[in-house]
Biopython code that builds the backbone (N, CA, C, O; Angstrom):
import numpy as np
from Bio.PDB.StructureBuilder import StructureBuilder

atoms = [
    (1, "UNK", "N", (-69.992, -19.356, 99.425)),
    (1, "UNK", "CA", (-68.540, -19.151, 99.361)),
    (1, "UNK", "C", (-68.269, -17.875, 98.861)),
    (1, "UNK", "O", (-68.809, -17.542, 97.806)),
    (2, "UNK", "N", (-67.439, -17.022, 99.507)),
    (2, "UNK", "CA", (-67.057, -15.807, 99.076)),
    (2, "UNK", "C", (-65.846, -15.769, 98.285)),
    (2, "UNK", "O", (-64.882, -16.503, 98.500)),
    (3, "UNK", "N", (-65.925, -14.710, 97.166)),
    (3, "UNK", "CA", (-64.701, -14.594, 96.352)),
    (3, "UNK", "C", (-63.899, -13.446, 96.792)),
    (3, "UNK", "O", (-63.010, -13.004, 96.065)),
    (4, "UNK", "N", (-64.166, -12.927, 97.961)),
    (4, "UNK", "CA", (-63.468, -11.620, 98.396)),
    (4, "UNK", "C", (-62.013, -11.990, 98.772)),
    (4, "UNK", "O", (-61.701, -13.094, 99.218)),
    (5, "UNK", "N", (-61.179, -11.007, 98.563)),
    (5, "UNK", "CA", (-59.795, -11.049, 98.842)),
    (5, "UNK", "C", (-59.597, -10.673, 100.277)),
    (5, "UNK", "O", (-60.189, -9.690, 100.722)),
    (6, "UNK", "N", (-58.786, -11.406, 101.047)),
    (6, "UNK", "CA", (-58.388, -10.987, 102.335)),
    (6, "UNK", "C", (-56.983, -10.245, 102.208)),
    (6, "UNK", "O", (-55.915, -10.858, 102.201)),
    (7, "UNK", "N", (-57.094, -8.926, 102.114)),
    (7, "UNK", "CA", (-55.874, -8.022, 102.022)),
    (7, "UNK", "C", (-54.857, -8.164, 103.066)),
    (7, "UNK", "O", (-53.678, -7.997, 102.757)),
    (8, "UNK", "N", (-55.202, -8.468, 104.326)),
    (8, "UNK", "CA", (-54.316, -8.536, 105.440)),
    (8, "UNK", "C", (-53.432, -9.796, 105.201)),
    (8, "UNK", "O", (-52.228, -9.742, 105.452)),
    (9, "UNK", "N", (-53.998, -10.901, 104.730)),
    (9, "UNK", "CA", (-53.256, -12.099, 104.415)),
    (9, "UNK", "C", (-52.230, -11.879, 103.261)),
    (9, "UNK", "O", (-51.042, -12.201, 103.288)),
    (10, "UNK", "N", (-52.890, -11.283, 102.259)),
    (10, "UNK", "CA", (-52.048, -10.891, 101.117)),
    (10, "UNK", "C", (-50.812, -10.005, 101.328)),
    (10, "UNK", "O", (-49.741, -10.241, 100.768)),
    (11, "UNK", "N", (-51.016, -8.939, 102.191)),
    (11, "UNK", "CA", (-50.005, -8.089, 102.449)),
    (11, "UNK", "C", (-48.887, -8.864, 103.312)),
    (11, "UNK", "O", (-47.680, -8.735, 103.106)),
    (12, "UNK", "N", (-49.469, -9.714, 104.341)),
    (12, "UNK", "CA", (-48.498, -10.417, 105.144)),
    (12, "UNK", "C", (-47.662, -11.387, 104.351)),
    (12, "UNK", "O", (-46.510, -11.609, 104.723)),
    (13, "UNK", "N", (-48.179, -12.008, 103.238)),
    (13, "UNK", "CA", (-47.491, -12.825, 102.331)),
    (13, "UNK", "C", (-46.454, -12.188, 101.533)),
    (13, "UNK", "O", (-45.355, -12.696, 101.312)),
    (14, "UNK", "N", (-46.887, -10.937, 101.065)),
    (14, "UNK", "CA", (-45.795, -10.133, 100.314)),
    (14, "UNK", "C", (-44.683, -9.705, 101.175)),
    (14, "UNK", "O", (-43.526, -9.723, 100.754)),
    (15, "UNK", "N", (-45.024, -9.273, 102.513)),
    (15, "UNK", "CA", (-44.087, -9.050, 103.365)),
    (15, "UNK", "C", (-43.005, -10.079, 103.567)),
    (15, "UNK", "O", (-41.800, -9.858, 103.450)),
    (16, "UNK", "N", (-43.552, -11.195, 103.874)),
    (16, "UNK", "CA", (-42.601, -12.438, 104.130)),
    (16, "UNK", "C", (-41.744, -12.787, 102.844)),
    (16, "UNK", "O", (-40.555, -13.099, 102.904)),
    (17, "UNK", "N", (-42.367, -12.714, 101.856)),
    (17, "UNK", "CA", (-41.631, -12.977, 100.569)),
    (17, "UNK", "C", (-40.578, -11.905, 100.258)),
    (17, "UNK", "O", (-39.538, -12.214, 99.676)),
    (18, "UNK", "N", (-40.835, -10.668, 100.636)),
    (18, "UNK", "CA", (-39.789, -9.681, 100.529)),
    (18, "UNK", "C", (-38.542, -9.976, 101.502)),
    (18, "UNK", "O", (-37.378, -9.893, 101.109)),
    (19, "UNK", "N", (-38.901, -10.326, 102.798)),
    (19, "UNK", "CA", (-38.050, -10.542, 103.643)),
    (19, "UNK", "C", (-37.094, -11.762, 103.274)),
    (19, "UNK", "O", (-35.882, -11.657, 103.461)),
    (20, "UNK", "N", (-37.680, -12.968, 102.725)),
    (20, "UNK", "CA", (-36.937, -14.034, 102.304)),
    (20, "UNK", "C", (-36.099, -13.702, 101.166)),
    (20, "UNK", "O", (-35.076, -14.350, 100.941)),
    (21, "UNK", "N", (-36.488, -12.680, 100.395)),
    (21, "UNK", "CA", (-35.667, -12.320, 99.196)),
    (21, "UNK", "C", (-34.552, -11.553, 99.693)),
    (21, "UNK", "O", (-33.468, -11.781, 99.155)),
    (22, "UNK", "N", (-34.597, -10.656, 100.648)),
    (22, "UNK", "CA", (-33.579, -9.914, 101.205)),
    (22, "UNK", "C", (-32.632, -10.729, 101.888)),
    (22, "UNK", "O", (-31.428, -10.484, 101.829)),
    (23, "UNK", "N", (-33.142, -11.761, 102.586)),
    (23, "UNK", "CA", (-32.173, -12.706, 103.320)),
    (23, "UNK", "C", (-31.359, -13.567, 102.362)),
    (23, "UNK", "O", (-30.180, -13.843, 102.580)),
    (24, "UNK", "N", (-32.098, -14.018, 101.192)),
    (24, "UNK", "CA", (-31.223, -14.727, 100.194)),
    (24, "UNK", "C", (-30.136, -13.848, 99.542)),
    (24, "UNK", "O", (-28.999, -14.240, 99.278)),
    (25, "UNK", "N", (-30.601, -12.665, 99.325)),
    (25, "UNK", "CA", (-29.470, -11.768, 98.647)),
    (25, "UNK", "C", (-28.313, -11.430, 99.640)),
    (25, "UNK", "O", (-27.168, -11.302, 99.207)),
    (26, "UNK", "N", (-28.592, -11.287, 100.945)),
    (26, "UNK", "CA", (-27.596, -10.979, 101.897)),
    (26, "UNK", "C", (-26.647, -12.330, 102.140)),
    (26, "UNK", "O", (-25.439, -12.251, 102.367)),
    (27, "UNK", "N", (-27.298, -13.426, 102.065)),
    (27, "UNK", "CA", (-26.434, -14.750, 102.254)),
    (27, "UNK", "C", (-25.691, -14.835, 100.956)),
    (27, "UNK", "O", (-24.517, -15.195, 101.041)),
    (28, "UNK", "N", (-26.154, -14.576, 99.816)),
    (28, "UNK", "CA", (-25.329, -14.670, 98.617)),
    (28, "UNK", "C", (-24.274, -13.709, 98.493)),
    (28, "UNK", "O", (-23.252, -14.074, 97.911)),
    (29, "UNK", "N", (-24.348, -12.523, 98.949)),
    (29, "UNK", "CA", (-23.243, -11.562, 98.970)),
    (29, "UNK", "C", (-22.310, -11.925, 100.069)),
    (29, "UNK", "O", (-21.125, -11.664, 99.861)),
    (30, "UNK", "N", (-22.634, -12.490, 101.222)),
    (30, "UNK", "CA", (-21.670, -12.902, 102.333)),
    (30, "UNK", "C", (-20.907, -14.075, 101.659)),
    (30, "UNK", "O", (-19.686, -14.137, 101.807)),
    (31, "UNK", "N", (-21.526, -14.950, 100.971)),
    (31, "UNK", "CA", (-20.714, -16.156, 100.462)),
    (31, "UNK", "C", (-19.865, -15.871, 99.293)),
    (31, "UNK", "O", (-18.843, -16.546, 99.171)),
    (32, "UNK", "N", (-20.143, -14.954, 98.403)),
    (32, "UNK", "CA", (-19.429, -14.776, 97.162)),
    (32, "UNK", "C", (-18.595, -13.454, 97.252)),
    (32, "UNK", "O", (-17.875, -13.235, 96.278)),
    (33, "UNK", "N", (-18.579, -12.593, 98.210)),
    (33, "UNK", "CA", (-17.867, -11.464, 98.314)),
    (33, "UNK", "C", (-16.475, -11.730, 98.415)),
    (33, "UNK", "O", (-15.740, -11.021, 97.727)),
    (34, "UNK", "N", (-15.915, -12.685, 99.196)),
    (34, "UNK", "CA", (-14.500, -13.056, 99.243)),
    (34, "UNK", "C", (-13.951, -13.468, 97.769)),
    (34, "UNK", "O", (-12.882, -13.064, 97.310)),
    (35, "UNK", "N", (-14.827, -14.311, 97.125)),
    (35, "UNK", "CA", (-14.267, -14.759, 95.903)),
    (35, "UNK", "C", (-14.131, -13.623, 94.846)),
    (35, "UNK", "O", (-13.219, -13.628, 94.019)),
    (36, "UNK", "N", (-15.093, -12.634, 94.913)),
    (36, "UNK", "CA", (-14.980, -11.555, 93.972)),
    (36, "UNK", "C", (-13.650, -10.655, 94.113)),
    (36, "UNK", "O", (-13.121, -10.095, 93.152)),
    (37, "UNK", "N", (-13.193, -10.595, 95.403)),
    (37, "UNK", "CA", (-11.970, -9.888, 95.818)),
    (37, "UNK", "C", (-10.683, -10.689, 95.238)),
    (37, "UNK", "O", (-9.667, -10.104, 94.863)),
    (38, "UNK", "N", (-10.840, -12.021, 95.211)),
    (38, "UNK", "CA", (-9.635, -12.757, 94.851)),
    (38, "UNK", "C", (-9.447, -12.780, 93.366)),
    (38, "UNK", "O", (-8.448, -13.322, 92.893)),
    (39, "UNK", "N", (-10.401, -12.193, 92.568)),
    (39, "UNK", "CA", (-10.233, -12.199, 90.987)),
    (39, "UNK", "C", (-9.753, -10.945, 90.604)),
    (39, "UNK", "O", (-10.070, -10.594, 89.467)),
    (40, "UNK", "N", (-9.053, -10.165, 91.281)),
    (40, "UNK", "CA", (-8.442, -8.962, 90.746)),
    (40, "UNK", "C", (-7.245, -9.341, 89.961)),
    (40, "UNK", "O", (-6.512, -10.286, 90.252)),
    (41, "UNK", "N", (-7.086, -8.542, 88.941)),
    (41, "UNK", "CA", (-5.952, -8.781, 87.964)),
    (41, "UNK", "C", (-5.076, -7.530, 88.011)),
    (41, "UNK", "O", (-5.605, -6.418, 88.039)),
    (42, "UNK", "N", (-3.584, -7.702, 88.022)),
    (42, "UNK", "CA", (-2.754, -6.529, 87.978)),
    (42, "UNK", "C", (-3.063, -5.763, 86.709)),
    (42, "UNK", "O", (-3.508, -6.303, 85.696)),
    (43, "UNK", "N", (-2.800, -4.472, 86.826)),
    (43, "UNK", "CA", (-3.029, -3.524, 85.660)),
    (43, "UNK", "C", (-2.040, -3.908, 84.639)),
    (43, "UNK", "O", (-0.888, -4.223, 84.935)),
    (44, "UNK", "N", (-2.545, -3.878, 83.307)),
    (44, "UNK", "CA", (-1.790, -4.159, 82.184)),
    (44, "UNK", "C", (-1.931, -5.605, 81.713)),
    (44, "UNK", "O", (-1.478, -5.885, 80.603)),
    (45, "UNK", "N", (-2.493, -6.508, 82.420)),
    (45, "UNK", "CA", (-2.526, -7.871, 82.076)),
    (45, "UNK", "C", (-4.009, -8.103, 81.611)),
    (45, "UNK", "O", (-4.401, -9.268, 81.547)),
    (46, "UNK", "N", (-4.782, -7.169, 81.310)),
    (46, "UNK", "CA", (-6.152, -7.362, 80.848)),
    (46, "UNK", "C", (-6.312, -6.716, 79.455)),
    (46, "UNK", "O", (-5.891, -5.575, 79.267)),
    (47, "UNK", "N", (-6.897, -7.405, 78.500)),
    (47, "UNK", "CA", (-7.208, -6.846, 77.328)),
    (47, "UNK", "C", (-8.800, -6.227, 77.408)),
    (47, "UNK", "O", (-9.713, -6.915, 77.866)),
    (48, "UNK", "N", (-8.966, -5.139, 77.012)),
    (48, "UNK", "CA", (-10.259, -4.387, 76.984)),
    (48, "UNK", "C", (-11.309, -5.320, 76.290)),
    (48, "UNK", "O", (-11.012, -5.937, 75.267)),
    (49, "UNK", "N", (-12.293, -5.389, 76.754)),
    (49, "UNK", "CA", (-13.510, -6.125, 76.140)),
    (49, "UNK", "C", (-13.920, -5.627, 74.772)),
    (49, "UNK", "O", (-14.449, -6.375, 73.950)),
    (50, "UNK", "N", (-13.651, -4.275, 74.530)),
    (50, "UNK", "CA", (-14.046, -3.610, 73.211)),
    (50, "UNK", "C", (-13.262, -4.266, 72.158)),
    (50, "UNK", "O", (-13.805, -4.258, 71.053)),
    (51, "UNK", "N", (-12.071, -4.853, 72.242)),
    (51, "UNK", "CA", (-11.410, -5.267, 71.126)),
    (51, "UNK", "C", (-11.967, -6.553, 70.527)),
    (51, "UNK", "O", (-11.646, -6.890, 69.387)),
    (52, "UNK", "N", (-12.825, -7.300, 71.302)),
    (52, "UNK", "CA", (-13.597, -8.474, 70.713)),
    (52, "UNK", "C", (-14.315, -8.124, 69.650)),
    (52, "UNK", "O", (-14.293, -8.866, 68.667)),
    (53, "UNK", "N", (-15.059, -6.974, 69.640)),
    (53, "UNK", "CA", (-15.829, -6.693, 68.546)),
    (53, "UNK", "C", (-15.115, -6.268, 67.270)),
    (53, "UNK", "O", (-15.638, -6.403, 66.164)),
    (54, "UNK", "N", (-13.882, -5.741, 67.461)),
    (54, "UNK", "CA", (-12.995, -5.528, 66.355)),
    (54, "UNK", "C", (-12.344, -6.652, 65.615)),
    (54, "UNK", "O", (-12.462, -6.828, 64.403)),
    (55, "UNK", "N", (-11.607, -7.444, 66.477)),
    (55, "UNK", "CA", (-10.838, -8.528, 66.046)),
    (55, "UNK", "C", (-11.754, -9.740, 65.905)),
    (55, "UNK", "O", (-11.436, -10.524, 65.011)),
    (56, "UNK", "N", (-12.762, -10.013, 66.581)),
    (56, "UNK", "CA", (-13.535, -11.318, 66.548)),
    (56, "UNK", "C", (-13.075, -12.181, 67.634)),
    (56, "UNK", "O", (-12.250, -11.777, 68.453)),
    (57, "UNK", "N", (-13.610, -13.428, 67.675)),
    (57, "UNK", "CA", (-13.318, -14.440, 68.637)),
    (57, "UNK", "C", (-11.999, -15.200, 68.271)),
    (57, "UNK", "O", (-11.703, -15.420, 67.096)),
    (58, "UNK", "N", (-11.294, -15.552, 69.225)),
    (58, "UNK", "CA", (-10.112, -16.279, 68.987)),
    (58, "UNK", "C", (-8.940, -15.961, 70.068)),
    (58, "UNK", "O", (-9.128, -15.113, 70.940)),
    (59, "UNK", "N", (-7.706, -16.695, 69.965)),
    (59, "UNK", "CA", (-6.650, -16.467, 70.743)),
    (59, "UNK", "C", (-5.678, -15.457, 69.982)),
    (59, "UNK", "O", (-5.352, -15.583, 68.801)),
    (60, "UNK", "N", (-5.278, -14.472, 70.809)),
    (60, "UNK", "CA", (-4.442, -13.451, 70.287)),
    (60, "UNK", "C", (-3.185, -13.242, 71.156)),
    (60, "UNK", "O", (-3.246, -13.384, 72.377)),
    (61, "UNK", "N", (-2.005, -12.891, 70.499)),
    (61, "UNK", "CA", (-0.785, -12.735, 71.165)),
    (61, "UNK", "C", (-0.441, -11.043, 71.124)),
    (61, "UNK", "O", (-0.216, -10.410, 70.092)),
    (62, "UNK", "N", (-0.458, -10.544, 72.376)),
    (62, "UNK", "CA", (-0.249, -9.111, 72.455)),
    (62, "UNK", "C", (1.118, -8.739, 72.351)),
    (62, "UNK", "O", (1.980, -9.566, 72.650)),
    (63, "UNK", "N", (1.448, -7.522, 71.937)),
    (63, "UNK", "CA", (2.953, -7.173, 71.670)),
    (63, "UNK", "C", (3.965, -7.537, 72.757)),
    (63, "UNK", "O", (5.090, -7.945, 72.467)),
    (64, "UNK", "N", (3.540, -7.381, 74.014)),
    (64, "UNK", "CA", (4.525, -7.691, 75.078)),
    (64, "UNK", "C", (4.548, -9.140, 75.410)),
    (64, "UNK", "O", (5.069, -9.495, 76.468)),
    (65, "UNK", "N", (3.992, -10.063, 74.541)),
    (65, "UNK", "CA", (4.199, -11.414, 74.780)),
    (65, "UNK", "C", (3.078, -12.111, 75.465)),
    (65, "UNK", "O", (3.107, -13.332, 75.620)),
    (66, "UNK", "N", (2.026, -11.325, 75.906)),
    (66, "UNK", "CA", (0.859, -11.894, 76.642)),
    (66, "UNK", "C", (-0.080, -12.433, 75.491)),
    (66, "UNK", "O", (-0.117, -12.048, 74.322)),
    (67, "UNK", "N", (-0.829, -13.417, 76.105)),
    (67, "UNK", "CA", (-1.916, -14.065, 75.249)),
    (67, "UNK", "C", (-3.317, -13.832, 75.858)),
    (67, "UNK", "O", (-3.540, -13.666, 77.057)),
    (68, "UNK", "N", (-4.174, -13.843, 74.922)),
    (68, "UNK", "CA", (-5.627, -13.457, 75.498)),
    (68, "UNK", "C", (-6.486, -14.144, 74.618)),
    (68, "UNK", "O", (-6.189, -14.304, 73.435)),
    (69, "UNK", "N", (-7.661, -14.612, 75.177)),
    (69, "UNK", "CA", (-8.783, -15.334, 74.283)),
    (69, "UNK", "C", (-9.808, -14.308, 74.453)),
    (69, "UNK", "O", (-10.129, -13.879, 75.561)),
    (70, "UNK", "N", (-10.392, -13.863, 73.199)),
    (70, "UNK", "CA", (-11.421, -12.988, 73.155)),
    (70, "UNK", "C", (-12.551, -13.638, 72.423)),
    (70, "UNK", "O", (-12.343, -14.313, 71.415)),
    (71, "UNK", "N", (-13.842, -13.427, 72.958)),
    (71, "UNK", "CA", (-14.966, -14.120, 72.459)),
    (71, "UNK", "C", (-16.178, -13.075, 72.252)),
    (71, "UNK", "O", (-16.553, -12.339, 73.165)),
    (72, "UNK", "N", (-16.698, -13.080, 71.089)),
    (72, "UNK", "CA", (-17.760, -12.178, 70.801)),
    (72, "UNK", "C", (-19.032, -12.816, 70.893)),
    (72, "UNK", "O", (-19.143, -13.860, 70.249)),
    (73, "UNK", "N", (-20.157, -12.367, 71.643)),
    (73, "UNK", "CA", (-21.378, -12.853, 71.735)),
    (73, "UNK", "C", (-22.315, -11.949, 71.310)),
    (73, "UNK", "O", (-22.185, -10.746, 71.541)),
    (74, "UNK", "N", (-23.310, -12.438, 70.670)),
    (74, "UNK", "CA", (-24.506, -11.568, 70.045)),
    (74, "UNK", "C", (-25.761, -11.957, 70.911)),
    (74, "UNK", "O", (-26.465, -12.891, 70.528)),
    (75, "UNK", "N", (-26.032, -11.344, 71.944)),
    (75, "UNK", "CA", (-27.192, -11.732, 72.739)),
    (75, "UNK", "C", (-28.428, -11.346, 71.936)),
    (75, "UNK", "O", (-28.414, -10.358, 71.202)),
    (76, "UNK", "N", (-29.486, -12.119, 72.075)),
    (76, "UNK", "CA", (-30.830, -11.765, 71.324)),
    (76, "UNK", "C", (-31.911, -12.589, 71.959)),
    (76, "UNK", "O", (-31.690, -13.483, 72.775)),
    (77, "UNK", "N", (-32.984, -12.262, 71.569)),
    (77, "UNK", "CA", (-34.219, -13.094, 71.951)),
    (77, "UNK", "C", (-34.584, -14.109, 70.825)),
    (77, "UNK", "O", (-34.482, -13.842, 69.627)),
    (78, "UNK", "N", (-35.003, -15.252, 71.306)),
    (78, "UNK", "CA", (-35.445, -16.232, 70.435)),
    (78, "UNK", "C", (-36.883, -16.383, 70.274)),
    (78, "UNK", "O", (-37.332, -17.239, 69.512)),
]
sb = StructureBuilder()
sb.init_structure("model")
sb.init_model(0)
sb.init_chain("A")
sb.init_seg("    ")
for serial, (resi, resn, name, xyz) in enumerate(atoms, 1):
    if name == "N":
        sb.init_residue(resn, " ", resi, " ")
    sb.init_atom(name, np.array(xyz, "f"), 0.0, 1.0, " ", f" {name:<3s}", serial, name[0])
structure = sb.get_structure()
């Protein structure tokens, strides 16, 4: 029994895996692209994410009467 690696088979499998990955990414983009366009918010109705680190998490009322929920997350490795 030989322990030799068949490089042709290995390269063919890697090529098929790359094509499958590209196909999955294209299908995902095609399915989710319309929903990304639907989530646009008019200018002035968004609170910048940087305020969350200053104020902390919670509901806030902005001077023009708008309300926003800010959440601070500390990502890390466990």
